[in-house]
N, C-alpha and C positions, 0 to 999 in steps of 0.2 A: 550471512543468512539470506540476503536478497539474491545473490548470485547463485546460491545452492537451490533456492526455491524456484527461481524463474529460468534457470538453465541458460539457453542461448537466446531467449526472448530479449529484445532490447531493454525492457524494464529491469533486467538483471545486470545491466552494464553500469559502471560507475557514472554518475551524472556528469562529472568533470572530465571523464575520459581517462584512459590509462596513460601513464607517463610515456610509454612507447608511442601511443597514437598521437599525443600532443607534440612530442619532440619531432615526429616525422611530418607534421603539417607544414605545407608550403603556402606561400602567398597565393599561388595559383589555385590550391585546394580551397582556400577561404573564398576567393572570388567566385569560383565555380559553385560552391555551396550557397553563397549569397544570391547569385543569379537564379539558382534552381528553386530556392525556398522563400526568399524574401522578395515577393512580387505580389501584384494585385490579386492573384488567384488565392492567396493565403491571408489577405488582409481582412479585417473586420473593423468598420468604423461605427461608433455610436455617438449620436449627437442628440443632446437634450436641451429643451428650452424653447423660447419664442424665436424660431428660426425660419428662414426663407429656404425652402427645399431646393429651388433652382440655384440660389446663390451657393449653397453648400455643394451641390453637384458640380457647379462650375469650378469651385475651388479644388475639389478632389480631382476632377479631370485635368485641371491646369497643372497640379503638382505631381499627379501619379499617372496620368493618361499615357505618357510616353514610355513608361517602363514596360519592358517586354514581359509577357506572361511566361511563367515557368511551370514547374510541376505542382499540381494540386497536392497539398500535404494531407494525407488521410489521418483520421484520429486513431485508427487501429494500427498498431505498430508491428503486427505479425501474428501468426497463429501460436497460441499458447498451448503447450503440451505438458503433461505431467513429467517431472524429472524422473529419469531412469532409477536414480538412487534415492532412497527414502530417508536414510539415516546418515548424518555427517557428524563425525566425532573428531574434535581437535583436542589432542591431549597435551596437558602441561602439568608440571609437578606442583599443583596447588591443593590446598585443603578444601577449597570450595569449587563448585563448577556451576556454570550457567547452563540451564537447560531451556532450550527454545523449541516450542512446538508451534509450527506455523502451517497454515493452509492457504493456498492461493485461491482467490475468488475471481472467476471470470466475469465478464461484463454483466452488470446487474442494473435493475431499474432504480430510480431515486428512492422509491418506497422500500425496496429491498436493502438499500444502503442504510436507510433510517432504522430498519429492523435489526440489521447487524450491529449498528452502533448501540442500539438499545440493549441488545443481548450482551454486549461487552459490559454494560453497567449491571445487568442482571446477574452475571456470573462472578463479577469481581469489583464491586464497589463497596467500600466500608469493611470494618472488621467482622461483620456478620455474613460476608459474602461466602457462597458455597466453596469456592476454591480455597480461600484463606482458612475457613473453619475446618475443612476436611484435611488439607495438606499440612497446615501449620499447627492449629490448635489440637486437633484430635490425634494426628499421627506424627507430628514433629519431623516431617520429611523436608521441609523447606524453610528458608529464612524470610523470603519475600516472594511476591508474585505480582506481575503486571500484565494486563491484558489490553490489547488495542486492535482496532480495525483501521486499516489504512486503505481508503478507497482511492482508485486511480481513474483516469479517463476511460481506459479500456480494461484494465485488470487491477486487482488490489490483493491484499492479504490480511488474514486474521492471525494474530500472534499471541501466544501465552509464554511469558518469560519468567523463569523461576531461578532463584539462587538456592543452592542446596549443598550439603556436604555428603549426601547419600550418593553412592555409586550405582544404586539400583534405579537408573532412569527408566527401565522397562516397567517397573512397578508404578512409578510416578505417571508415566505415559498412560497406562491402563486406567489409573484412578482419574486422571484429567478427562479422558474420553468418557468415562462413566459419569462423571459430574456434569459434563456437557449434556449428555443424554437425559439425565435426571432433571436438570435445571430447565431445559427447554419445555418440559411438561409441567413445571411447578407453577400453578396458578397463584399461590400465595406470594411467591417470590416476584412474579410478574406484577402483581398489584402493589407490592412494597416498592419495587423499582419505579413504577409509574408515579407513585406519590412522592418519591424522593426527587424525581426529575421534574 
């Protein structure tokens, strides 16, 4: 899901790297990487308590002052663009399928992250949640549904994952988008979620 959603952006790469990339690493590559990124321009030190500022600066300069400065590491890992392909289907001969509807979220403020996290609860917390009620109780289209917002430093994603035996994922997709639209305007649901949280 992540590699499909984020395409060539670094966040779509496996955190541990691919088997090919790791097996091709040399000691020289590791030393170059360390010199480039593990240097004072990328360090952040936090000191708390009853301290002597000059003593701390003296210690830092003593132990880190001789290290060469390398490349400043930016928090933003590259330009994020919408993937060209919108639907990815992996077929296997199973009675059930996992349907994942995900949206990438570009860099947002802390308040917007809180709002997205709150909306996850609004749309899918408890048996009375709009997604569960409509898709499971009323229509019997799914077995389970999980919703989450995964914030990142520069990008994140909002994901709704459902288990279903229905092959009509297009109908489920339309219903989910409709439920999202209805729920974001639902003042009663907003107040209920607020009191639950």
